[in-house]
C-alpha positions, 0 to 999 in steps of 0.5 A, spaced: 495 518 502 489 518 506 486 513 511 481 512 506 485 511 500 489 506 504 483 502 506 481 502 499 488 499 497 488 494 502 481 492 500 483 491 493 489 487 494 485 482 498 480 482 493 485 481 488 488 475 492 481 472 493 481 472 485 487 469 484 486 463 489 480 462 486 483 461 479 488 456 482 494 460 484 499 457 489 500 459 496 507 461 493 505 465 488 500 468 493 505 470 498 510 473 492 504 477 490 503 479 498 510 481 499 510 485 492 504 489 495 507 490 502 513 493 499 509 498 495 505 500 501 512 501 505 514 505 499 508 509 500 509 510 507 516 513 506 513 518 501 508 520 506 513 520 512 517 525 507 511 529 506 509 530 513 516 532 515 516 537 510 509 540 512 512 540 520 518 543 517 514 549 514 516 548 507 509 548 504 502 549 507 498 544 504 500 537 504 
């Protein structure tokens, strides 16, 4: 995932959290959503690590 895509996800997440706050979501609800988002980012980072390792090992040319 490119840095631009990551920034887009972060911006979209922030916009979603702001929208939820305006709609009256509690801090607990917002915190849960933020934790879910962080876990998703961790999964994506893990997949990116696998792609980088494969590329470094020469298992494919285009990542």
